[in-house]
C-alpha positions in Angstrom: 32.6 81.1 129.4 30.4 80.3 126.5 32.6 77.4 125.3 32.8 75.8 128.8 32.0 72.3 127.3 35.2 72.5 125.3 37.6 73.1 128.2 38.4 71.5 131.5 36.4 73.8 133.9 33.7 71.3 134.4 36.1 68.5 134.9 38.0 70.6 137.5 34.7 71.3 139.3 33.9 67.6 139.4 37.4 66.9 140.7 37.0 69.6 143.4 33.7 68.3 144.8 35.0 64.7 144.6 38.0 65.7 146.8 36.0 67.8 149.2 32.9 65.6 149.6 34.1 62.1 148.7 31.2 61.6 146.3 30.5 58.3 144.6 31.2 57.8 140.8 27.4 57.6 140.1 26.8 60.9 142.0 29.5 62.6 140.0 28.1 61.3 136.8 24.7 62.7 137.8 26.2 66.2 138.5 28.0 66.1 135.2 24.8 65.2 133.4 22.8 67.8 135.1 25.2 70.6 134.4 25.8 69.6 130.8 22.1 69.5 130.2 21.7 73.1 131.4 24.7 74.3 129.4 23.3 72.8 126.3 20.0 74.6 127.1 21.8 77.9 127.4 23.7 77.3 124.1 20.4 76.6 122.3 19.0 79.8 123.7 22.2 81.6 122.7 22.8 82.7 126.3 26.3 83.2 127.5 26.9 81.4 130.8 28.2 84.7 132.4 24.9 86.4 131.5 22.7 83.5 132.8 19.9 84.8 135.1 17.7 83.5 137.8 14.8 83.4 135.3 16.8 81.3 132.8 17.1 78.5 135.4 13.4 78.8 136.3 12.5 78.6 132.6 14.7 75.5 132.2 13.2 73.8 135.2 9.7 74.6 134.1 10.5 73.1 130.6 11.7 69.9 132.3 8.5 69.7 134.4 6.5 70.1 131.2 8.5 67.2 129.7 7.6 64.9 132.6 10.9 65.2 134.5 10.2 64.2 138.1 10.4 66.6 141.1 13.2 64.4 142.7 15.3 64.9 139.5 14.6 68.6 139.4 15.6 69.0 143.0 18.9 67.2 142.2 19.4 69.4 139.3 19.0 72.6 141.3 21.5 71.3 143.9 23.9 70.5 141.1 23.6 74.0 139.6 24.0 75.7 143.0 27.3 73.9 143.6 28.5 74.5 140.1 27.8 78.2 140.0 29.2 78.7 143.5 32.4 77.1 142.3 32.5 79.4 139.3 31.7 82.4 141.4 34.3 81.6 144.0 37.0 81.4 141.4 35.9 84.6 139.6 34.9 82.7 136.4 31.5 84.5 136.5 30.5 87.9 137.8 27.0 87.0 139.2 25.8 83.7 140.7 22.2 83.3 139.3 21.4 80.5 141.8 21.7 82.7 144.9 17.9 83.5 144.8 16.8 80.0 144.1 15.5 78.0 147.1 15.9 74.2 146.8 12.5 72.6 147.5 12.5 70.1 150.3 10.3 67.4 151.6 8.5 66.8 148.4 7.3 63.5 149.8 5.5 65.4 152.6 3.3 67.3 150.2 -0.2 66.2 150.8 -2.0 64.5 148.0 -4.2 66.9 146.2 -7.9 65.7 146.2 -10.0 66.0 143.1 -12.6 68.7 142.4 -15.5 66.4 143.1 -14.2 65.6 146.6 -13.7 69.4 147.2 -17.3 70.0 146.2 -18.5 67.4 148.6 -16.4 68.7 151.5 -17.3 72.4 150.9 -21.0 71.6 150.7 -21.0 69.6 153.9 -21.8 72.4 156.4 -25.3 73.4 157.2 -25.2 77.1 156.3 -28.4 77.9 158.2 -26.8 78.1 161.6 -23.9 80.2 162.9 -21.4 77.4 163.1 -22.2 75.9 159.7 -22.1 79.4 158.1 -18.8 80.1 159.7 -17.3 76.8 158.6 -18.7 77.1 155.1 -17.1 80.5 154.7 -13.8 79.3 156.0 -13.7 76.3 153.8 -14.6 78.3 150.7 -12.1 81.0 151.4 -9.3 78.4 152.1 -9.9 76.7 148.7 -10.8 79.9 146.7 -7.7 81.7 147.8 -5.1 78.9 148.4 -4.3 80.3 151.9 -2.1 78.7 154.5 -4.1 77.7 157.5 -2.3 80.2 159.7 -3.2 82.9 157.2 -6.9 81.8 157.3 -7.3 81.7 161.0 -5.5 85.0 161.7 -7.5 87.0 159.1 -8.9 90.2 160.4 -12.1 91.9 159.3 -10.0 94.8 158.1 -8.2 92.5 155.7 -11.4 91.8 153.8 -12.3 94.3 151.1 -15.7 93.1 150.1 -16.6 95.9 147.6 -13.4 95.0 145.5 -13.5 91.3 146.0 -10.1 90.7 147.6 -8.2 89.8 150.7 -5.0 91.5 152.0 -3.1 88.5 153.4 0.0 88.7 155.7 2.1 85.7 154.8 5.5 84.3 155.7 8.2 87.0 156.6 5.4 89.5 157.1 5.0 89.9 153.3 1.5 91.1 152.4 -0.1 89.9 149.1 -3.4 90.7 147.6 -5.7 87.8 146.7 -8.9 88.0 144.7 -12.0 86.2 146.0 -14.4 84.7 143.5 -18.1 85.8 143.7 -19.2 82.3 144.9 -16.9 82.2 147.9 -17.6 85.9 148.7 -21.3 85.1 148.9 -20.8 82.8 151.8 -18.2 85.0 153.5 -20.7 88.0 153.4 -23.5 85.8 154.8 -21.3 84.8 157.7 -20.2 88.4 158.4 -23.6 90.0 158.1 -25.9 87.3 159.6 -23.9 85.2 162.1 -20.5 86.6 163.1 -22.1 88.9 165.7 -23.5 85.8 167.4 -19.9 84.7 168.2 -19.0 88.0 169.9 -19.0 88.1 173.6 -18.3 91.0 175.9 -14.7 91.1 174.5 -14.6 92.7 171.0 -12.4 91.2 168.4 -11.3 92.2 164.9 -10.6 88.5 164.0 -12.7 87.4 161.1 -13.4 83.8 162.1 -14.3 83.4 165.8 -14.6 80.4 168.1 -17.6 79.7 170.2 -15.9 81.7 173.0 -15.6 84.7 170.8 -11.9 84.4 170.4 -9.8 83.9 167.3 -10.1 80.5 165.6 -7.0 78.3 166.3 -5.3 76.0 163.8 -6.0 73.0 165.9 -9.7 73.8 166.1 -10.0 74.3 162.3 -8.2 70.9 161.7 -11.0 69.3 163.9 -13.7 71.1 161.9 -12.2 69.9 158.6 -11.8 66.3 159.9 -15.5 66.4 161.0 -16.8 67.3 157.6 -14.4 64.9 155.8 -15.9 62.1 157.8 -19.4 63.4 157.2 -19.1 63.1 153.4 -17.0 59.9 153.4 -13.6 61.3 152.4 -11.3 58.8 153.9 -8.0 60.1 152.6 -5.8 61.8 155.2 -6.9 65.4 155.0 -5.3 68.5 156.5 -6.0 72.2 155.9 -2.9 72.3 153.6 -4.7 69.7 151.3 -7.1 72.4 150.1 -4.2 74.8 149.5 -2.6 72.1 147.3 -5.9 71.4 145.7 -6.2 75.1 144.8 -2.8 75.2 143.2 -3.2 71.9 141.3 -6.6 72.7 140.0 -5.6 76.2 138.9 -2.7 74.7 136.9 -4.9 71.9 135.5 -7.2 74.6 134.2 -4.5 76.5 132.4 -3.4 79.2 135.0 0.1 80.7 134.4 2.6 79.3 136.8 3.8 82.7 137.9 0.3 83.8 138.7 -0.1 80.8 141.0 3.2 81.6 142.6 2.0 85.1 143.5 -1.3 83.8 144.8 0.4 81.2 147.0 3.0 83.6 148.2 5.9 81.5 147.2 9.2 83.4 147.1 10.6 81.2 144.5 9.1 79.8 141.3 10.8 76.4 141.7 8.6 75.7 144.7 5.4 76.4 142.7 6.7 74.2 139.8 6.2 71.1 142.0 2.5 71.5 141.3 3.0 71.0 137.5 4.1 67.5 138.2 1.1 66.7 140.5 -1.2 68.3 138.0 0.1 66.3 135.1 -0.3 63.1 137.1 -3.9 63.9 137.8 -4.6 64.8 134.2 -3.1 61.5 133.2 -5.2 59.6 135.7 -8.4 61.4 134.5 -7.6 60.7 130.9 -7.1 56.9 131.6 -10.3 56.8 133.6 -12.6 58.7 131.4 -11.4 58.3 127.7 -13.2 55.5 126.0 -10.0 54.3 124.2 -7.6 54.8 127.1 
């Protein structure tokens, strides 16, 4: 299969999907371009198509992101490769399908815009840490941004999941998969202050292992935290539409902007597939370009 560009396998694949799906000429041209680009990449890396791995596809997509290829184009490429490798596998041209483990990212347009570090600072400094509500809110905001948690992971945290002496959280993510996330010293300072000085003031007669409690002593809800976030955003004059997920996106984008390895960010976010995390490289590059244009004297 190494010489696939020199035979009619690709043409037969294109004929097959045209017949089955009635695709337009432009769509078929896009499929052909995507697949040929990947095959050229494999050839340059001296990788036989039959030995192509999931990691080879991830590396290829990561390289495309680094070269400024858009998220939309990379989504289309993943879709093209999935169809192509399924065709090869179904006809026993290859032994293993390396795209089986790859998830096609969806709804890129729905990804909240990541706010800049200065706006994050304003938001996180908004609570008054001298009362129980402000201390709780400050700890929640700091942990959300420091650890890149989903809001559902944040509000369902238990005291038993916090390992203060080792500076990490044990988080139960999607699919009941546990991951270990380090907490920086700054965020941990406010979390400890809330636990030691104010958490007991939220506890009523009913005991709870929930880390963040409502004024009724029950577990904080996603809806309640959304209102807390909205209140502080209004207080500091952040008019962009904010959601709890915005801080998760800010965490990922700022980590990548500051040189974090993509696979480390993937582990911290709890993404099952690297292609989902790679979306942030595009967002990060755009932010760096804007910062350069704004701040460089000759931009």
